[in-house]
VOBA-112293 format. One line per 4 residues: number of its first residue (from 1); for each residue x, y, z of C-alpha. Coordinates in Angstrom, 1 decimal, m for minus. Layout:
<rs>
NUM = X:Y:Z  ...
</rs>
This chain:
<rs>
1 = 0.3:m0.3:m0.1  1.6:3.4:m1.4  0.8:6.1:0.7  1.4:9.8:m0.5
5 = 2.7:12.1:2.2  1.6:15.4:0.3  m2.2:13.7:m0.2  m2.2:13.0:3.5
9 = m1.4:17.1:4.3  m4.1:17.4:1.9  m6.4:15.8:4.5  m5.4:16.5:7.9
13 = m5.3:20.3:10.2  m1.5:19.8:11.2  2.1:19.3:10.2  3.4:16.8:9.8
17 = 6.5:15.8:11.5  10.0:15.2:9.8  9.8:11.9:7.8  12.1:9.8:10.0
21 = 9.6:10.8:13.3  6.7:10.2:11.0  7.9:6.6:9.7  8.9:6.1:13.1
25 = 5.5:6.3:14.1  3.9:4.6:11.4  5.9:1.7:12.6  5.3:2.0:15.9
29 = 1.3:2.6:15.6  m0.3:1.6:12.1  1.9:m0.4:9.9  5.1:m1.8:8.9
33 = 7.4:0.5:6.6  8.9:m1.2:3.9  9.7:1.6:2.2  10.0:5.2:1.4
37 = 10.4:6.8:m1.9  11.5:9.4:m2.4  9.9:11.2:m5.4  11.5:14.6:m5.4
41 = 15.0:12.7:m6.1  13.4:11.5:m9.0  11.7:14.4:m10.7  14.0:17.3:m8.9
45 = 15.8:18.4:m11.7  13.0:18.2:m14.4  11.7:21.8:m15.3  8.4:23.1:m16.8
49 = 9.7:25.8:m19.5  8.2:27.4:m22.6  8.9:26.6:m25.9  9.3:29.9:m27.9
53 = 10.9:29.0:m31.2  10.8:25.9:m33.4  12.6:25.4:m36.2  13.2:22.6:m38.8
57 = 17.0:20.6:m38.2  19.5:21.4:m41.3  20.3:18.3:m41.7  17.8:16.1:m39.5
61 = 14.1:16.1:m41.8  12.5:14.5:m38.1  14.4:16.5:m35.4  13.6:20.3:m34.5
65 = 15.4:22.8:m33.3  14.0:25.1:m30.3  14.3:27.7:m28.1  12.9:27.2:m24.6
69 = 12.6:30.1:m21.9  13.4:28.7:m18.1  13.2:31.9:m16.6  16.9:31.9:m16.4
73 = 15.9:28.5:m13.2  19.3:26.6:m14.2  21.9:27.8:m14.1  25.5:27.4:m16.3
77 = 23.4:26.7:m18.9  24.1:28.6:m22.7  21.8:31.1:m23.9  21.6:33.0:m27.0
81 = 20.8:37.0:m26.1  17.0:36.9:m25.4  18.0:34.1:m22.3  16.8:31.3:m24.3
85 = 18.0:27.6:m24.0  18.4:25.1:m27.4  17.1:22.0:m26.8  17.0:19.3:m30.1
89 = 13.7:17.7:m29.7  12.2:14.7:m32.0  8.9:15.0:m31.4  6.6:15.3:m34.1
93 = 4.1:17.7:m31.7  6.8:20.2:m30.6  5.8:23.3:m32.2  6.1:27.0:m30.5
97 = 4.2:28.5:m28.1  3.6:25.4:m26.1  4.3:24.4:m22.9  6.5:21.3:m21.9
101 = 8.9:19.5:m19.9  12.7:20.1:m19.8  15.0:17.7:m18.9  18.4:19.9:m18.1
105 = 22.4:19.0:m18.6  23.2:17.1:m15.7  19.5:15.5:m14.7  18.6:11.7:m14.3
109 = 15.7:11.4:m17.3  13.1:9.2:m14.7  12.5:6.3:m15.9  16.4:5.1:m15.8
113 = 15.7:6.3:m11.6  15.9:2.7:m9.7  18.1:1.7:m12.8  21.4:0.0:m11.7
117 = 23.4:2.3:m14.2  20.7:5.7:m14.3  21.3:7.8:m17.7  22.5:11.2:m16.6
121 = 21.9:13.7:m19.5  24.9:16.2:m20.7  24.6:18.5:m23.6  25.3:17.1:m26.7
125 = 25.2:17.7:m30.7  22.6:16.1:m32.2  23.1:15.8:m36.5  25.3:18.9:m35.5
129 = 23.9:21.2:m33.7  24.3:21.3:m29.8  21.5:20.5:m27.6  21.3:21.2:m24.3
133 = 19.6:18.2:m22.8  15.7:17.3:m23.6  11.7:17.2:m23.8  10.6:14.7:m22.3
137 = 7.8:12.6:m23.2  6.1:10.6:m20.8  7.6:7.2:m20.5  10.5:9.2:m20.3
141 = 9.4:10.4:m16.5  8.0:7.3:m15.9  4.1:8.4:m16.0  3.0:6.9:m18.7
145 = 3.9:4.3:m21.6  2.9:7.1:m24.5  6.5:7.7:m26.3  4.8:9.1:m30.1
149 = 5.7:12.9:m28.8  6.8:15.0:m25.4  4.4:15.8:m23.2  2.3:19.1:m24.0
153 = 1.2:20.6:m20.5  m2.2:22.7:m21.0  m4.1:24.9:m18.0  m6.8:22.0:m18.0
157 = m3.6:19.8:m16.8  m2.6:22.1:m13.9  m3.6:21.6:m10.4  m6.4:23.7:m9.2
161 = m4.6:26.6:m8.1  m1.7:26.6:m9.4  m0.3:28.4:m12.3  1.9:28.0:m15.7
165 = 5.5:29.6:m14.8  8.6:29.4:m16.6  11.5:27.2:m15.0  8.9:26.3:m12.1
169 = 9.9:22.9:m10.9  7.7:20.0:m12.2  7.9:17.9:m9.2  6.8:20.9:m7.0
173 = 4.0:21.5:m9.7  2.7:18.4:m10.0  2.7:17.2:m6.5  5.5:15.3:m6.9
177 = 8.1:16.7:m4.7  6.6:13.7:m2.2  7.6:11.2:m0.1  5.7:7.6:m0.7
181 = 5.7:5.6:2.1  5.1:1.9:1.0  3.6:0.1:3.7  3.4:m4.1:3.9
185 = m0.3:m4.9:2.7  m1.0:m7.4:5.4  m0.4:m4.8:7.9  m4.1:m4.6:7.0
189 = m5.4:m7.3:6.3  m8.4:m6.4:8.9  m9.0:m2.9:8.4  m9.9:m2.8:4.8
193 = m10.3:1.4:5.0  m6.3:1.4:5.0  m6.5:0.5:2.0  m7.5:4.1:0.7
197 = m5.2:7.4:0.8  m8.6:8.5:3.5  m8.6:5.8:5.5  m4.3:6.4:6.4
201 = m5.6:10.1:6.4  m7.6:8.9:9.3  m5.0:6.5:11.1  m2.2:9.4:11.0
205 = m4.2:11.9:12.6  m5.2:9.8:15.5  m1.9:8.0:15.8  m0.5:11.9:16.5
209 = m3.9:12.9:18.8  m5.6:15.3:16.1  m9.1:15.7:14.9  m9.3:13.9:11.7
213 = m12.3:15.3:9.6  m13.4:13.5:6.7  m13.8:15.0:3.4  m17.3:17.0:2.4
217 = m17.8:15.2:m0.4  m17.3:11.6:2.1  m19.6:12.3:4.7  m22.2:14.1:2.9
221 = m26.3:13.2:2.3  m25.5:12.3:m1.3  m28.9:13.0:m3.3  m29.3:11.3:m7.1
225 = m32.0:13.0:m9.4  m33.3:11.2:m11.4  m32.5:11.2:m15.3  m33.4:10.3:m18.9
229 = m31.4:9.9:m22.0  m30.1:5.8:m21.9  m32.6:2.8:m21.1  m31.1:1.0:m18.5
233 = m31.9:m2.2:m16.6  m30.2:m3.5:m13.6  m30.7:m6.1:m11.7  m29.2:m8.0:m8.7
237 = m29.6:m11.9:m8.6  m27.5:m12.6:m5.6  m28.1:m10.1:m2.8  m27.1:m12.6:m0.4
241 = m23.0:m12.4:m2.1  m23.5:m8.7:m3.4  m25.4:m7.1:m0.4  m25.2:m3.5:m2.6
245 = m25.2:m3.2:m6.6  m25.0:m0.1:m7.4  m24.7:1.4:m11.5  m25.7:4.6:m13.6
249 = m25.8:5.6:m16.9  m23.1:8.6:m18.7  m23.6:9.6:m22.2  m21.7:12.4:m24.0
253 = m18.3:11.2:m22.7  m15.2:12.1:m24.0  m12.6:9.4:m23.6  m8.9:11.1:m23.8
257 = m6.4:11.2:m21.6  m6.3:12.2:m18.0  m5.5:15.5:m17.2  m1.3:15.8:m16.2
261 = m2.2:16.7:m11.9  m4.3:13.3:m12.2  m1.8:11.2:m14.2  1.0:12.5:m11.4
265 = m1.2:12.1:m8.7  m2.2:7.9:m9.8  1.3:7.1:m10.0  2.6:8.5:m6.7
269 = 0.0:6.3:m5.5  1.2:3.3:m7.3  m1.7:3.7:m10.3  m0.5:3.8:m13.9
273 = m2.3:5.6:m15.9  m4.4:4.7:m19.3  m7.2:7.3:m20.0  m9.5:10.0:m18.6
277 = m12.2:7.3:m17.7  m10.3:4.6:m16.2  m8.0:7.0:m14.1  m10.8:8.3:m12.5
281 = m12.2:4.7:m11.1  m8.5:3.9:m10.4  m8.3:6.8:m8.8  m11.4:7.1:m6.7
285 = m10.5:3.3:m4.8  m6.7:4.4:m4.6  m8.4:7.6:m2.1  m11.3:5.6:m0.5
289 = m10.2:1.7:m0.9  m13.8:1.3:m3.0  m13.4:m0.3:m6.1  m15.2:1.1:m8.9
293 = m16.0:0.0:m12.6  m16.5:1.7:m15.8  m18.8:0.1:m19.1  m19.1:1.0:m22.9
297 = m22.5:1.1:m22.8  m23.0:0.9:m26.8  m21.4:m2.7:m25.7  m23.8:m4.2:m23.1
301 = m26.1:m6.2:m24.9  m29.8:m6.0:m24.3  m29.0:m2.5:m22.6  m28.3:m5.0:m19.5
305 = m26.0:m4.9:m16.4  m26.0:m6.9:m13.4  m24.6:m9.8:m10.8  m25.9:m13.5:m10.8
309 = m23.6:m16.6:m10.8  m21.9:m18.6:m13.0  m23.2:m21.6:m15.3  m20.8:m24.1:m15.5
313 = m19.0:m24.2:m18.7  m19.4:m20.3:m19.6  m16.2:m19.0:m20.6  m14.7:m14.7:m20.6
317 = m12.5:m13.0:m21.6  m11.0:m10.7:m19.8  m8.9:m7.4:m19.8  m5.5:m9.3:m19.0
321 = m6.0:m10.7:m22.6  m7.1:m14.7:m21.2  m10.2:m16.8:m21.5  m11.3:m18.3:m18.3
325 = m14.0:m20.7:m18.4  m16.0:m20.6:m15.1  m18.1:m22.7:m12.3  m21.0:m22.0:m10.8
329 = m19.3:m21.1:m8.0  m18.3:m17.4:m9.9  m20.0:m14.6:m9.3  m20.6:m12.6:m12.4
333 = m21.1:m9.3:m14.2  m23.2:m9.7:m17.0  m25.3:m8.1:m19.2  m28.3:m9.1:m21.8
337 = m26.7:m12.1:m23.1  m24.1:m13.4:m21.5  m20.8:m13.2:m19.1  m18.6:m9.6:m18.8
341 = m16.5:m9.7:m15.9  m15.8:m11.4:m13.3  m17.1:m9.5:m10.2  m14.7:m7.8:m8.0
345 = m11.5:m9.3:m9.8  m11.7:m8.0:m13.4  m13.6:m6.4:m16.2  m14.1:m8.1:m19.7
349 = m12.5:m7.6:m23.3  m16.3:m6.8:m24.6  m17.5:m4.0:m22.7  m13.5:m2.0:m22.7
353 = m13.8:2.0:m22.7  m11.7:2.7:m25.2  m11.3:5.8:m27.1  m14.6:5.0:m29.4
357 = m16.7:5.1:m26.7  m19.2:8.0:m26.0  m21.5:6.8:m23.5  m20.4:4.4:m20.1
361 = m22.5:2.4:m17.4  m20.6:2.7:m13.7  m20.6:0.6:m11.4  m20.4:0.8:m7.8
365 = m20.6:m2.5:m6.0  m19.4:m4.7:m3.4  m19.6:m8.6:m3.6  m18.5:m11.3:m0.2
369 = m15.3:m11.4:0.3  m14.9:m15.7:0.8  m16.8:m15.8:m2.7  m14.3:m13.7:m4.0
373 = m10.6:m15.2:m2.7  m12.4:m18.6:m3.7  m12.6:m17.6:m7.1  m9.1:m16.1:m7.2
377 = m7.7:m18.5:m5.7  m9.4:m21.5:m8.6  m8.4:m19.3:m11.8  m4.9:m17.3:m10.6
381 = m6.0:m13.9:m10.6  m4.8:m10.9:m8.4  m5.8:m7.7:m9.0  m5.8:m4.6:m6.8
385 = m9.4:m4.1:m6.7  m9.7:m7.8:m5.3  m6.9:m7.1:m2.9  m9.3:m4.4:m1.1
389 = m12.7:m6.2:m1.6  m11.1:m9.4:m0.1  m10.8:m7.3:2.9  m14.4:m7.0:3.4
393 = m15.6:m3.4:1.9  m18.2:m2.3:3.3  m20.9:m1.4:1.3  m21.8:1.9:3.2
397 = m20.1:4.3:1.5  m20.3:3.2:m2.1  m23.5:6.1:m2.7  m20.5:9.3:m1.7
401 = m18.0:6.5:m4.0  m20.6:6.7:m7.1  m21.7:10.8:m6.5  m18.0:11.9:m7.1
405 = m16.7:9.3:m9.6  m20.0:11.0:m11.4  m18.1:14.2:m10.6  m15.2:13.4:m12.6
409 = m16.4:12.4:m15.9  m17.8:14.2:m17.4  m20.6:13.4:m20.0  m24.5:13.2:m18.8
413 = m26.5:11.7:m16.3  m28.8:9.5:m18.5  m30.3:7.1:m16.3  m31.4:6.3:m12.6
417 = m28.7:6.0:m10.1  m29.8:2.1:m9.1  m29.3:0.4:m6.1  m30.0:m3.0:m5.9
421 = m28.9:m3.8:m2.2  m29.9:m6.4:0.5  m31.8:m4.0:3.1  m31.4:m6.9:6.0
425 = m27.9:m5.9:5.7  m27.9:m2.1:6.1  m27.3:m0.8:9.7  m29.4:3.1:10.6
429 = m27.7:4.8:13.4  m30.3:7.0:15.3  m29.4:9.6:18.4  m25.8:7.4:19.1
433 = m27.8:4.2:18.8  m28.6:1.0:17.0  m31.9:m0.2:15.2  m32.0:m2.5:12.5
437 = m34.5:m2.2:9.0  m35.8:0.3:7.2  m32.7:0.6:4.4  m34.7:2.4:1.4
441 = m34.5:6.6:2.2  m33.7:8.3:m0.5  m31.5:10.3:1.4  m28.5:8.6:2.5
445 = m25.3:9.1:4.5  m22.9:7.3:5.8  m22.2:9.1:8.9  m25.8:7.5:9.7
449 = m25.8:3.9:8.7  m23.1:1.7:10.2  m22.5:m1.8:9.8  m22.5:m2.1:14.0
453 = m23.4:m4.8:16.0  m24.6:m2.5:18.5  m23.6:0.4:21.5  m20.1:m1.0:23.5
457 = m20.9:0.3:26.8  m17.5:0.2:29.1  m15.7:1.8:32.0  m12.4:3.8:32.3
461 = m11.1:1.0:34.9  m11.8:m1.6:32.7  m9.3:0.0:30.0  m7.2:1.6:32.8
465 = m7.0:m1.7:34.4  m6.1:m3.2:31.4  m3.7:m0.5:30.1  m2.3:0.6:33.4
469 = m3.2:4.4:32.8  m5.6:6.4:34.4  m7.7:8.0:31.9  m10.8:9.5:32.5
473 = m13.8:8.6:30.3  m13.6:12.2:28.5  m10.3:11.6:27.9  m10.5:8.1:26.2
477 = m13.5:9.2:24.3  m11.9:12.2:23.4  m8.7:9.5:21.5  m11.2:7.8:20.4
481 = m13.1:10.7:18.1  m9.6:11.2:16.5  m10.5:8.6:14.5  m13.8:9.0:14.0
485 = m15.4:6.5:16.3  m18.4:7.8:18.2  m18.1:7.9:21.9  m19.9:9.5:24.7
489 = m19.3:10.0:28.1  m21.6:9.0:31.2  m24.4:7.6:28.6  m26.6:7.3:31.6
493 = m27.5:9.7:35.0  m24.8:8.5:38.2  m22.5:6.9:36.1  m19.7:9.0:36.0
497 = m16.6:6.4:34.3  m18.9:5.1:31.9  m18.5:5.9:28.4  m20.3:4.3:25.0
501 = m18.7:3.5:21.5  m19.9:3.0:18.3  m18.0:1.4:15.6  m18.3:2.9:12.3
505 = m19.0:1.2:9.2  m15.5:0.5:8.2  m14.0:m0.5:11.6  m15.7:m4.3:11.2
509 = m12.9:m5.3:13.7  m14.1:m3.1:16.6  m16.4:m6.0:18.0  m15.3:m6.3:21.6
513 = m14.8:m4.3:24.9  m11.1:m5.2:24.3  m11.1:m4.3:21.2  m11.5:m0.8:22.6
517 = m8.9:m1.7:24.9  m6.7:m2.8:21.6  m7.5:0.9:19.8  m7.2:3.2:22.5
521 = m3.8:1.7:23.6  m2.7:1.7:20.0  m3.5:5.4:19.4  m2.0:6.6:22.7
525 = 1.1:5.0:21.5  1.4:1.0:23.3  5.6:2.7:23.3  4.0:5.4:26.3
529 = 2.2:2.7:28.4  3.6:2.0:31.8  6.6:m0.6:31.9  4.6:m2.6:34.7
533 = 4.0:m5.8:35.2  0.4:m6.8:35.7  m0.7:m7.4:39.0  m1.9:m11.4:38.7
537 = m2.7:m13.9:40.9  0.7:m16.1:41.6  m2.0:m18.9:42.6  m1.8:m22.2:40.1
541 = m4.7:m22.4:38.0  m7.4:m24.9:38.6  m6.7:m28.1:36.7  m9.5:m28.9:33.7
545 = m11.1:m32.0:35.4  m11.9:m33.6:32.2  m8.3:m33.4:31.0  m7.2:m34.8:34.4
549 = m9.6:m37.9:33.8  m8.4:m38.4:30.3  m4.8:m38.4:31.7  m6.4:m41.2:34.2
553 = m8.0:m43.0:31.8  m4.6:m43.4:29.3  m2.7:m44.6:32.0  m5.0:m47.1:33.3
557 = m6.0:m48.7:30.2  m2.2:m48.3:28.9  m1.1:m49.8:32.1  m3.2:m53.2:31.6
561 = m1.5:m54.0:28.0  m4.4:m51.7:26.0  m3.0:m49.8:23.1  m4.7:m45.8:22.6
565 = m5.6:m45.3:18.6  m6.9:m42.1:16.6  m9.6:m42.2:14.2  m10.8:m39.4:11.9
569 = m13.8:m38.2:13.6  m15.4:m38.4:9.6  m16.1:m41.9:8.6  m17.2:m43.8:4.8
573 = m21.1:m44.9:5.2  m19.5:m49.2:4.6  m17.7:m48.3:8.7  m21.5:m47.0:10.4
577 = m23.7:m50.3:7.7  m20.7:m52.4:9.1  m21.8:m51.7:13.1  m25.6:m52.3:11.8
581 = m25.5:m48.1:12.6  m28.5:m46.4:11.6  m27.4:m44.2:8.5  m30.3:m41.8:9.0
585 = m28.9:m40.6:12.2  m25.2:m39.9:11.3  m24.5:m36.5:10.0  m23.4:m36.3:6.4
589 = m20.7:m33.4:5.2  m21.3:m31.6:1.8  m17.2:m30.9:1.5  m15.6:m33.8:2.4
593 = m11.9:m34.4:2.8  m12.5:m37.4:0.4  m15.0:m39.7:m0.8  m14.1:m42.2:2.7
597 = m14.6:m39.8:5.0  m18.5:m38.7:4.2  m20.3:m38.6:7.9  m20.0:m37.6:11.1
601 = m20.0:m40.7:13.2  m22.0:m42.0:15.6  m19.8:m43.4:18.3  m16.2:m44.3:18.2
605 = m16.4:m47.9:18.8  m17.2:m48.8:14.9  m13.9:m46.7:13.7  m12.2:m48.9:16.7
609 = m13.6:m52.6:15.0  m12.4:m51.1:11.7  m8.5:m51.4:12.9  m8.8:m54.8:14.0
613 = m8.4:m56.3:10.5  m5.8:m54.7:9.6  m4.0:m55.2:12.9  m4.7:m59.2:12.9
617 = m2.8:m59.6:8.8  0.0:m57.3:10.8  0.3:m60.8:12.7  m0.5:m59.2:16.2
621 = m2.4:m62.7:17.8  m3.8:m61.0:20.1  m4.5:m56.7:21.7  m6.7:m54.8:23.0
625 = m7.6:m51.4:21.7  m9.1:m48.0:23.0  m10.2:m44.2:21.7  m11.8:m41.5:23.5
629 = m13.4:m39.1:21.3  m17.0:m37.4:20.1  m19.6:m38.7:18.4  m22.4:m36.6:16.8
633 = m26.2:m38.3:16.8  m29.0:m36.5:14.9  m31.7:m37.1:17.8  m29.3:m35.0:20.5
637 = m29.7:m31.9:18.1  m28.0:m28.5:18.5  m26.0:m26.8:20.3  m26.2:m23.4:21.4
641 = m24.1:m22.4:18.8  m26.1:m24.2:16.5  m23.6:m27.1:15.7  m24.4:m30.4:16.3
645 = m24.4:m32.1:19.5  m21.7:m34.0:20.5  m21.3:m37.3:23.4  m18.1:m38.3:24.6
649 = m17.1:m41.7:24.0  m14.1:m43.9:25.2  m14.3:m47.3:23.6  m12.4:m50.6:23.8
653 = m12.1:m53.3:21.8  m10.9:m57.0:22.6  m10.1:m58.8:20.0  m7.9:m62.6:19.5
657 = m7.3:m65.1:17.3  m7.2:m68.2:19.4  m9.0:m69.1:22.8  m7.3:m66.9:25.7
661 = m7.4:m68.0:29.6  m11.1:m66.6:29.6  m14.4:m65.6:27.4  m14.0:m62.8:25.8
665 = m17.0:m61.2:27.8  m14.4:m61.6:30.8  m11.9:m60.3:29.7  m13.1:m57.1:28.5
669 = m14.9:m56.7:31.4  m11.8:m57.0:33.6  m10.3:m54.2:31.7  m13.3:m51.8:32.6
673 = m13.6:m53.2:36.0  m10.1:m52.4:36.2  m10.5:m48.6:34.7  m13.2:m47.6:37.4
677 = m11.2:m49.2:40.3  m8.4:m46.3:39.1  m10.3:m44.0:38.7  m11.2:m44.2:42.5
681 = m15.4:m46.0:42.0  m17.2:m49.2:41.7  m19.2:m49.9:38.3  m22.6:m52.4:37.8
685 = m22.8:m54.8:35.2  m26.5:m55.8:35.3  m28.2:m58.3:32.3  m30.1:m57.1:29.5
689 = m33.7:m58.0:30.0  m35.5:m56.0:27.1  m33.9:m55.6:23.8  m32.8:m51.4:23.3
693 = m32.3:m50.1:20.1  m29.2:m47.2:20.2  m26.5:m46.9:18.1  m24.3:m47.1:21.1
697 = m26.1:m50.6:21.5  m26.2:m51.8:17.9  m23.1:m53.9:17.1  m23.5:m55.6:20.5
701 = m25.5:m58.9:20.8  m27.6:m57.9:23.8  m27.6:m61.6:25.0  m24.2:m61.9:25.5
705 = m23.6:m58.6:26.9  m24.3:m56.5:30.3  m25.0:m52.6:30.7  m22.5:m50.5:32.9
709 = m24.1:m48.3:35.4  m22.9:m46.7:38.5  m23.4:m47.5:42.3  m26.3:m44.7:42.4
713 = m28.0:m46.5:38.8  m26.7:m43.8:35.9  m26.4:m45.8:32.9  m23.0:m45.5:31.4
717 = m22.4:m47.5:28.5  m22.1:m51.4:27.8  m19.7:m54.4:27.3  m20.1:m57.5:25.5
721 = m19.3:m59.4:23.0  m20.3:m58.4:19.3  m23.2:m59.2:17.0  m21.8:m62.7:14.5
725 = m23.4:m60.7:11.2  m20.9:m57.5:12.7  m17.6:m59.4:13.2  m18.1:m60.9:9.8
729 = m18.9:m57.4:8.3  m15.5:m56.1:9.7  m14.0:m59.5:9.2  m12.9:m59.6:13.0
733 = m11.5:m63.2:14.7  m13.7:m65.1:16.5  m12.9:m63.7:20.0  m13.7:m60.4:20.0
737 = m15.8:m58.6:23.0  m16.1:m54.3:23.2  m16.6:m51.9:25.9  m18.8:m48.2:24.8
741 = m18.9:m46.0:27.8  m19.9:m42.4:28.6  m17.1:m40.3:29.5  m19.0:m37.6:31.1
745 = m20.4:m40.1:32.6  m17.8:m42.0:34.0  m16.3:m37.7:34.2  m18.9:m37.1:37.1
749 = m17.8:m40.6:39.0  m14.3:m39.0:38.7  m15.3:m35.9:40.0  m17.1:m37.7:42.9
753 = m14.7:m39.7:44.3  m12.1:m37.8:45.8  m9.4:m39.1:47.4  m9.7:m43.0:47.5
757 = m6.4:m43.8:48.8  m6.9:m46.3:51.7  m3.6:m47.5:54.0  m2.3:m50.9:53.5
761 = m3.3:m52.8:56.3  m0.6:m54.2:58.5  m1.6:m58.2:58.7  m1.9:m60.4:56.5
765 = m5.1:m61.3:54.4  m7.1:m64.6:53.9  m8.4:m65.7:50.8  m11.2:m68.5:50.5
769 = m12.4:m69.9:46.8  m16.4:m70.5:47.2  m17.9:m73.2:43.8  m21.9:m73.0:44.4
773 = m23.9:m74.5:41.9  m26.9:m72.6:39.9  m29.3:m74.4:37.3  m28.5:m73.4:34.4
777 = m31.1:m70.9:33.7  m29.8:m68.5:36.5  m27.6:m65.6:34.9  m24.1:m64.9:36.5
781 = m25.0:m61.5:37.4  m28.2:m62.5:39.6  m25.2:m65.2:41.8  m22.3:m62.0:41.7
785 = m25.5:m59.7:43.4  m26.0:m62.1:46.0  m22.7:m62.3:46.7  m21.5:m59.1:46.6
789 = m24.7:m57.4:49.1  m23.8:m60.0:51.1  m20.1:m58.4:51.8  m21.7:m55.0:51.2
793 = m23.3:m55.8:54.9  m19.6:m56.6:56.2  m17.8:m52.7:56.7  m15.9:m53.4:59.3
797 = m13.6:m55.8:56.9  m12.1:m55.1:53.1  m13.5:m57.7:51.5  m12.7:m58.3:47.2
801 = m14.6:m60.9:45.1  m13.1:m62.1:42.2  m14.5:m64.8:39.7  m12.4:m67.7:38.8
805 = m14.4:m70.2:36.5  m18.1:m71.1:35.4  m18.7:m74.4:33.9  m20.8:m76.9:33.2
809 = m20.3:m79.8:32.6  m21.3:m81.8:29.4  m23.4:m84.6:30.3  m25.6:m82.2:32.3
813 = m27.2:m79.0:31.0  m29.3:m78.7:34.0  m27.0:m76.8:36.0  m23.4:m75.0:36.6
817 = m21.0:m73.8:38.6  m19.8:m70.4:39.6  m16.6:m70.3:41.2  m15.7:m66.9:43.1
821 = m12.1:m66.0:45.0  m13.2:m63.8:48.4  m10.3:m62.3:49.9  m10.6:m61.1:53.6
825 = m8.7:m58.0:54.9  m9.0:m56.2:57.8  m7.1:m52.9:59.6  m7.1:m53.7:63.2
829 = m5.6:m57.3:63.5  m5.2:m61.6:61.7  m8.7:m62.6:60.8  m9.1:m66.4:62.3
833 = m11.4:m69.1:60.4  m14.3:m68.0:62.7  m14.4:m64.4:61.0  m14.5:m66.1:58.0
837 = m16.6:m69.1:58.5  m20.0:m67.4:59.7  m19.4:m64.5:56.0  m19.1:m67.5:53.9
841 = m22.3:m69.4:55.2  m24.8:m65.9:54.8  m22.9:m66.0:51.4  m24.6:m69.5:51.2
845 = m27.4:m69.1:52.2  m28.2:m65.8:50.3  m27.2:m67.4:47.0  m29.6:m70.9:48.4
849 = m32.5:m68.0:47.3  m31.5:m68.6:44.0  m31.4:m72.1:44.3  m27.9:m72.8:44.5
853 = m25.8:m75.3:46.7  m22.2:m75.2:47.9  m20.3:m77.2:45.5
</rs>
């Protein structure tokens, strides 16, 4: 972003400090200055002169010998008796009584100024006639590309209020005695207003604590009159992506070179002069950061101009000479028959303004920055207009910009000013308050319209505590008002420390109270803030309970030999179907990274099951995997942010190619029990009496599975073996079991546990095995619960029950024998048989109610 200090001086009402000091302040408080360009060093030697005499060269048909009047400004140059200087010129347009630009001897040709070997002029003979320097063409001055003739200066070429004077400095007359600051574009990524001279001038005033006032044409109410003469239809088919589309027809214009002053202004700001119409659009963009575009009216088919989405396969030829094939994601400008430009990026060759153009249409619009950014990346096109649009230009300055542009191009207004806008995006400010709605008034003031979300009410203490300052509300408001941010002290009675802020439409970055704090600190000067560390408590930060739980789960399962895996939250539809889960309950992604990642998973277990077969093939005969992750189920709805509600899972799978020392169910149950013990809680395993139909339960064979609950009856998950159809679909080994646990449920019991440390007893433990023969129809859980109830009644002892086996003889299907190991420990004494035998008898008696007998 090139910033002209001469233009800045015209926009502010105070003297700027020396350049070095200014650059230091801009670096500290606005943006990084990459380069300081001294244009006076480049153009300082050039002089404005009047050609007094012009005759043909005696020995060259294409050369002329001129006598120029420089007012005696250049010393040490030979002159005739009338004080005129002789210059030989080869331009066909040189003639007497014209004003031109002279590069005297010892001056450098500006076009070569930045070369490794600049071209320095001298007095030298041309075909035998001595020439003192040269009369310059546009390309030699690096102002344009024209080399057909020298620059001829007319009255319209001179800035307002300046008179042509022989010998005057070209740089001083045309504003080229300037310093240009080249500020790194990335510094302004969040500040679209700073891509124009006007926005930078406002910021420079702010950092020097001076009040900035926008130009009258920019801040005044814009009133447009109706007009006739040219038929024009303007449309906006995509108001959600084109919030504002303004256009007007102008007739009887004349396409010609811009006045020299405008050409020089464009060069200073980094532009290139083309013609008066295009130069006007570029000048407005470089001043206000709002791109505009001009179309040849007579080339618009159907006298129509509008914004719409492209159709797949449509093609357009752009001003860069290339043809592009478009997609339905591209916003385009179209006439009555087809595409004529890429919206916000580049116009097309079919409607380009040329020397034959007599009528034009001026467009001033705004486009969704994300859509433009994607289009630019897709087609590889990057322009100055795109640079500004993809920073998020506000549509609220369009009326003022279009009105100013109309005043610059000449001609006669020949249609009404069309304003196709999305009224839902407009916000109207009244008396420093914000209301939404009516955006249809004919008179529009950008200082009444503000793209703000509301009024921010702050206390000065909020700002001072964060900056270490002692600003009053009045001082804070004064700092903000310097950059035209609306700020008022004491918005309500009896609130002496409060103030309110309304961000102007160009400050889309001011949304939070902290943004205001940062703005005050930046404009005041971070280097001026007290160099004192803020006082903060040294108390340690509270630990994150969920993170602690996850670490505890990892440690417990890792110690048990279980391997953690991490899988994608997105899965293929095949995995859902293999797990026999309902695909209709899964969220489908519209922009999946790949065909294998189409759906949000419902639970974590299917992702684990999908990894078992590969590990078996890799030679791992027996292993267990676990993962802690999220699932998303439609039936759970959306959260407060409108996003799918997430469920947290801790899932485990055990797999083996050959039978081990126990059934897979008990392998996985033992892992869950150990996990519960390590978390300081106890879980209850209950048989499934009535089949359940949920995504969690879908993969399980519920006749060979158990529900997992906390001791207070809260459902926490499921543990068991899988359906044979699921085993077949995932190509699992014969011996496999799994557990799916609710992480939030684990967190609840983990939080409640407190410290579960128990001191070790100084006395030895005593173990007993007990075998209970029960009818075959009695399930294991019922027997276990009876045994546990007896054990729980003896609080004076620490008793641990461990299942050993379930045995059923081949020749007797009517009974089975369940064996437990029971370990007794006392913290007070060594236990004897008379302490243990009554408890064993109680267990046998309790089990007898189920038809059990001690084997």
